[in-house]
Structure formats: C-alpha cells, structure tokens
C-alpha positions as CSV (number, residue, x, y, z in Angstrom):
1,X,0.0,0.0,0.0
2,X,1.3,3.4,-0.9
3,X,2.6,5.4,2.1
4,X,0.2,8.3,1.4
5,X,-2.7,5.9,2.0
6,X,-1.4,4.3,5.2
7,X,-2.2,7.1,7.6
8,X,-5.9,7.6,6.5
9,X,-6.5,3.8,6.4
10,X,-5.0,3.4,9.9
11,X,-7.1,6.4,11.1
12,X,-10.3,4.9,9.8
13,X,-9.5,1.5,11.2
14,X,-8.9,3.1,14.6
15,X,-12.3,4.8,14.4
16,X,-13.8,1.3,14.5
17,X,-11.3,-0.7,16.5
18,X,-11.0,1.7,19.5
19,X,-14.8,1.9,20.2
20,X,-15.0,-1.9,19.8
21,X,-12.2,-2.5,22.3
22,X,-13.6,0.0,24.8
23,X,-17.1,-1.7,24.5
24,X,-15.5,-5.1,25.0
25,X,-13.5,-4.0,28.0
26,X,-16.2,-2.1,29.9
27,X,-19.3,-4.0,28.8
28,X,-18.1,-7.6,28.1
29,X,-21.5,-9.2,28.6
30,X,-23.3,-7.0,26.1
31,X,-20.8,-5.1,24.0
32,X,-22.7,-4.7,20.8
33,X,-25.1,-2.0,22.0
34,X,-22.3,0.2,23.4
35,X,-20.2,-0.4,20.4
36,X,-23.0,0.6,18.0
37,X,-23.8,3.7,20.1
38,X,-20.2,4.7,19.9
39,X,-20.2,4.1,16.2
40,X,-23.2,6.4,15.9
41,X,-20.9,9.2,17.0
42,X,-19.3,8.9,13.5
43,X,-22.3,11.0,12.4
44,X,-20.4,14.1,13.4
45,X,-18.4,13.6,10.3
46,X,-21.4,14.8,8.3
47,X,-20.0,18.3,8.7
48,X,-17.3,17.3,6.2
49,X,-20.0,17.6,3.5
50,X,-19.9,21.4,4.1
51,X,-16.2,21.6,3.3
52,X,-14.6,22.1,-0.1
53,X,-13.1,19.7,-0.9
54,X,-15.0,17.2,1.3
55,X,-11.8,15.3,2.1
56,X,-8.3,16.9,2.1
57,X,-5.6,14.6,3.6
58,X,-3.5,17.4,5.0
59,X,-6.3,19.3,6.7
60,X,-6.8,19.2,10.4
61,X,-10.6,18.8,11.1
62,X,-10.4,20.0,14.7
63,X,-11.5,23.6,14.6
64,X,-12.1,23.5,10.9
65,X,-15.4,21.5,10.7
66,X,-18.3,23.0,12.6
67,X,-18.9,19.8,14.7
68,X,-15.2,19.3,15.5
69,X,-14.8,22.2,17.9
70,X,-13.9,22.7,21.5
71,X,-17.7,23.0,22.3
72,X,-18.2,19.4,21.0
73,X,-15.5,18.2,23.4
74,X,-17.4,19.8,26.3
75,X,-20.7,18.4,25.1
76,X,-19.3,14.9,24.8
77,X,-17.9,15.1,28.3
78,X,-21.3,16.1,29.5
79,X,-23.0,13.3,27.6
80,X,-20.5,10.9,29.1
81,X,-21.5,11.9,32.6
82,X,-25.0,10.5,32.3
83,X,-25.8,6.8,32.1
84,X,-28.4,7.1,29.3
85,X,-26.0,9.0,27.0
86,X,-22.7,7.7,28.3
87,X,-21.8,5.5,25.3
88,X,-22.7,8.1,22.7
89,X,-20.8,10.8,24.6
90,X,-17.8,8.5,24.9
91,X,-18.0,7.7,21.2
92,X,-17.9,11.4,20.3
93,X,-15.0,11.9,22.7
94,X,-13.0,9.0,21.2
95,X,-13.8,10.2,17.7
96,X,-12.6,13.7,18.4
97,X,-9.4,12.5,20.2
98,X,-8.6,10.2,17.3
99,X,-9.0,13.2,15.0
100,X,-6.9,15.3,17.3
101,X,-4.1,12.7,17.2
102,X,-4.3,12.7,13.4
103,X,-3.9,16.5,13.5
104,X,-0.8,16.0,15.8
105,X,0.7,13.6,13.2
106,X,0.1,16.3,10.5
107,X,1.6,19.0,12.6
108,X,4.7,16.9,13.4
109,X,5.2,16.0,9.7
110,X,5.0,19.6,8.6
111,X,8.0,20.6,10.9
C-alpha cells in the first residue's frame, strides 16, 4: 500500500477498533449495543460535507469543521457523565481524540 494511503487507512480502522475495544472492555456481557452507540458518533463527520473539498488529507478537522470544535469536546464530556447518554458521549469523545491525534501527526510531519 502506498505510504500516502497508510495514515488515512489506519485512522479509519482506529475509528472502528477503539470503540470496539472499549465496549468489549467495559461491557463484556453485552458489548454490541455500546459499540453501535459509539459508532453512531461517527455521524459528526457529516459536517465534512460542508467543506470544499470534502476530504483533504493534509487538513486538520479539529477547529475547521463545525462539529469538530472545543464545544463538542465539552458536550461529549457532559453526555459521558449520564448513564443514558454515556456511550454516545464516549463515542464522540473518542472520535474527536482520534481526529486530534491525526492532527498532531500532520503538525509533526510539517515541521
């Protein structure tokens, strides 16, 4: 696989693998519901449809896309605090943290 494709592929795989591992670890008896609720958090990427171009490999989404701002970090922490919305909030938080780590990789590669 070409090196330019490796980072985005790993990033997308982590968006699935990390919620799965968290669900298996913290809800081993019934992990599918928590996993699917955390995967629902991927819907925040709908804000990419507002960008031109929709996907740009060297763009940091944190702070650029409307649903990828500091306010969403705060909202996801709040959602994580309540049992009824915990898994969705945790999914959004994991999603944003993975996106932030991708931004860090971009920033480090530009220096």
